[in-house]
C-alpha positions in Angstrom: -0.1 0.1 0.2 1.3 3.3 -0.6 1.1 5.9 1.5 0.4 9.8 0.1 2.6 12.3 -0.2 0.8 15.3 0.1 -3.2 15.7 0.2 -5.0 18.6 0.8 -6.6 17.9 3.9 -4.7 19.8 6.9 -2.6 18.3 9.6 -4.7 19.0 12.3 -7.2 16.1 10.9 -4.8 13.3 11.9 -2.5 14.6 14.8 -1.1 12.2 15.9 0.2 10.7 12.7 2.6 13.4 11.9 6.1 12.5 12.9 8.2 15.4 11.3 11.7 13.9 10.2 12.9 17.4 9.8 11.5 20.2 12.1 11.3 22.5 9.4 11.3 23.7 6.0 14.9 25.3 6.6 16.6 22.3 8.5 15.3 20.2 5.8 17.0 22.8 3.0 20.1 22.7 5.3 20.6 18.7 5.4 19.2 18.2 1.8 20.6 20.8 -0.2 24.0 19.2 -1.9 22.0 15.8 -2.4 19.0 17.7 -4.6 21.3 20.6 -6.2 23.5 17.3 -7.6 19.9 15.8 -8.8 19.2 19.5 -10.4 22.6 19.3 -12.0 21.7 16.3 -13.6 18.6 17.9 -15.5 20.9 21.1 -16.4 23.7 21.6 -18.5 24.5 25.3 -16.5 25.2 25.0 -12.4 23.4 28.4 -12.3 20.2 27.0 -14.3 20.6 24.0 -11.8 20.3 26.4 -8.8 18.0 28.5 -10.0 16.0 25.4 -10.7 16.8 24.1 -7.2 15.1 27.3 -5.7 12.0 27.2 -7.9 11.3 23.4 -6.8 12.3 24.2 -2.8 9.4 27.5 -3.3 6.9 25.1 -4.8 7.8 22.6 -1.9 7.6 25.2 0.5 4.2 26.0 -0.2 3.4 22.6 -0.2 5.0 21.9 3.3 2.3 21.8 5.7 0.5 19.3 2.9 3.2 16.5 3.0 2.1 13.5 5.6 5.2 11.7 4.9 8.3 13.3 5.4 10.3 10.2 4.3 8.8 11.0 0.7 10.7 14.4 1.0 13.2 13.5 -1.3 11.0 12.3 -3.9 8.6 15.4 -3.7 11.1 17.7 -4.5 12.6 15.7 -7.2 9.2 15.4 -8.9 9.0 19.1 -8.4 12.5 19.4 -9.6 11.7 17.6 -13.0 8.2 19.0 -13.7 9.7 22.5 -13.1 12.5 21.8 -16.0 10.1 20.5 -18.2 7.7 23.7 -17.9 10.8 25.6 -18.5 12.3 23.5 -21.5 8.3 23.9 -23.0 9.0 27.7 -22.6 12.1 28.1 -23.6 12.5 31.4 -25.5 13.2 31.5 -29.0 16.2 34.0 -30.3 14.8 33.9 -33.5 12.5 36.5 -35.0 10.9 36.7 -38.5 11.1 39.7 -40.7 10.3 41.2 -43.9 13.9 40.6 -45.6 16.6 38.2 -44.5 19.7 40.0 -43.7 22.4 39.0 -46.1 26.5 38.9 -45.1 28.3 41.8 -47.5 29.5 39.9 -49.5 34.0 39.9 -49.3 36.0 40.4 -52.3 37.9 37.4 -53.6 37.9 35.1 -50.4 34.8 33.3 -49.1 32.9 32.3 -52.9 32.1 28.8 -52.2 32.3 27.9 -55.7 36.0 29.2 -55.9 36.6 27.5 -52.7 35.1 24.4 -54.6 37.2 25.4 -57.8 40.3 25.4 -55.8 39.9 22.1 -54.1 39.2 20.3 -57.3 42.5 21.9 -59.0 44.4 20.9 -55.6 43.2 17.3 -56.0 43.7 16.8 -60.1 47.4 18.5 -59.2 47.6 16.0 -56.1 46.9 13.0 -58.6 49.6 14.1 -61.1 51.9 13.0 -58.2 53.6 9.7 -58.6 52.1 7.4 -56.7 54.6 6.9 -53.6 54.5 11.4 -53.5 50.7 11.3 -53.6 50.4 8.6 -51.0 52.9 10.6 -48.2 51.4 13.9 -49.0 47.3 12.2 -48.5 48.4 10.3 -45.5 50.5 13.6 -44.1 48.3 16.4 -44.9 44.4 15.1 -45.9 44.8 12.5 -43.2 46.7 14.8 -40.5 49.3 11.9 -39.8 52.3 12.8 -38.4 55.8 12.0 -40.3 56.5 8.9 -37.8 52.7 7.9 -38.5 53.2 8.2 -42.0 56.7 6.5 -42.1 55.0 3.5 -39.9 51.8 3.2 -42.6 54.0 3.0 -45.8 56.9 0.8 -43.7 59.8 3.3 -44.6 61.9 5.9 -42.6 60.7 9.2 -41.2 63.6 11.1 -43.2 62.4 9.5 -46.4 58.6 10.7 -45.7 60.6 13.9 -45.3 62.3 14.4 -48.4 59.3 12.6 -50.4 56.7 15.3 -49.2 59.0 18.1 -49.6 59.8 17.4 -53.2 55.6 16.4 -53.7 55.1 20.2 -52.3 57.7 21.5 -54.4 56.3 20.1 -57.6 52.5 21.9 -56.1 53.8 24.9 -55.7 55.1 25.2 -59.5 51.7 23.1 -61.2 50.2 26.2 -63.4 46.9 24.9 -62.7 47.4 26.1 -59.0 48.8 29.3 -59.9 44.9 31.4 -59.3 45.7 30.2 -55.6 48.7 32.1 -55.1 
């Protein structure tokens, strides 16, 4: 059988049944605040929001303090208040976007952020990389596209670190001299 946690009947209706574990609301808060704050922090991403959430839930608990019959269930009551309050906050969250007649467009930056130009440069770079000898191409791809260190590249290819350094240096020299990449300079 479940014991009611909160009823609308006053405490005077059953004066002998109430054996408070906490003599006052303040003593309950002092004793249980760290545990309840941990629960609130698990419901929010921000510690400040967790403190606000706990304060709101405790305010709701204070209003119902006299109606709570089973003081052993206080933590459950406060946790339910925390969860309900957090759900209400989530439903009422602010929307920081506003509708307007005209969409604000960023000012075009001359010669820099055109997506078509970036894609053309990427394509030209890949064509230039594909023209490299297979061994140099493998080292450039591992080193710069896969972001491996020189030692990791050497290990993957089964060569020495010095071989990777010299081959990548020669490959970068060829890429610098590639006429198709002239417009990127």
